[in-house]
C-alpha positions in Angstrom: 5.2 -25.9 6.3 8.8 -26.1 5.1 9.7 -25.6 1.5 12.9 -26.6 -0.3 13.4 -25.2 -3.8 15.0 -27.2 -6.5 18.2 -26.4 -8.4 18.9 -22.7 -8.8 15.6 -21.5 -7.4 15.0 -19.4 -4.4 11.9 -18.6 -2.3 11.3 -15.0 -1.3 8.8 -13.1 0.7 8.1 -9.5 -0.3 9.0 -6.7 2.1 6.0 -4.6 3.0 5.6 -1.5 0.9 4.5 1.9 2.0 0.7 2.5 1.8 1.2 6.2 2.1 3.0 8.6 -0.3 5.5 11.1 0.9 2.9 13.8 0.5 0.5 11.9 2.8 -1.9 10.3 0.3 -2.9 6.7 1.1 -2.7 4.2 -1.8 -5.2 1.5 -2.5 -3.9 -2.0 -2.9 -4.7 -2.0 -6.6 -2.6 1.2 -7.2 0.5 -0.2 -5.5 3.2 -1.8 -7.7 4.5 -5.2 -7.0 7.4 -4.8 -4.6 10.8 -5.5 -5.9 12.5 -5.8 -2.5 12.2 -9.2 -0.7 13.7 -11.4 1.9 15.1 -14.8 1.0 13.4 -17.5 3.0 14.7 -20.7 1.2 17.5 -21.4 -1.2 18.0 -24.4 -3.6 21.2 -26.4 -3.7 22.5 -25.1 -7.1 24.4 -27.6 -9.1 24.8 -28.3 -12.8 22.1 -26.6 -14.8 22.0 -26.7 -18.6 25.6 -27.9 -18.6 26.9 -25.0 -16.4 27.9 -25.1 -12.7 25.6 -22.8 -10.7 26.9 -21.7 -7.3 24.3 -20.1 -5.1 25.2 -16.5 -4.2 22.2 -15.7 -2.0 21.5 -17.2 1.4 18.4 -17.3 3.7 17.9 -13.9 5.4 19.4 -11.8 2.5 17.4 -8.8 1.4 17.4 -8.7 -2.4 16.2 -6.6 -5.4 14.7 -8.7 -8.1 13.3 -8.4 -11.6 9.8 -6.9 -11.5 8.1 -9.6 -13.6 10.2 -12.6 -12.4 9.0 -15.7 -10.7 5.8 -17.4 -9.8 3.6 -16.3 -6.8 2.2 -18.9 -4.4 0.3 -19.0 -1.2 2.1 -21.0 1.5 0.6 -21.3 5.0 -1.5 -18.2 4.4 1.6 -16.3 3.3 2.4 -15.0 -0.2 5.7 -16.2 -1.5 7.5 -16.0 -4.8 9.7 -18.7 -6.3 12.3 -17.4 -8.8 15.6 -18.3 -10.4 18.8 -16.9 -8.8 19.5 -15.2 -12.2 16.4 -13.0 -11.6 18.1 -11.4 -8.6 19.5 -8.0 -9.5 21.4 -7.2 -6.2 21.8 -8.2 -2.6 21.1 -5.3 -0.2 23.6 -4.9 2.6 
């Protein structure tokens, strides 16, 4: 399925987190924090939002850091994705 976000929204897929600590302990899924690093898989067109021109700074394929509690989680083709606003992106990882 193809997804096209609206306005200044982006669709991201979380990058896998480590299940093992540096000391060798394995973490259960419930003890792992929500990852804050993700890959952008779709980008909205931007445009005028609330009277301000929004130019999209991220592009498909970018790795980003995003606000921990940002966005809404969805299941798309058996894959977990998050849709959030571009303003929730803290940085692009190069």
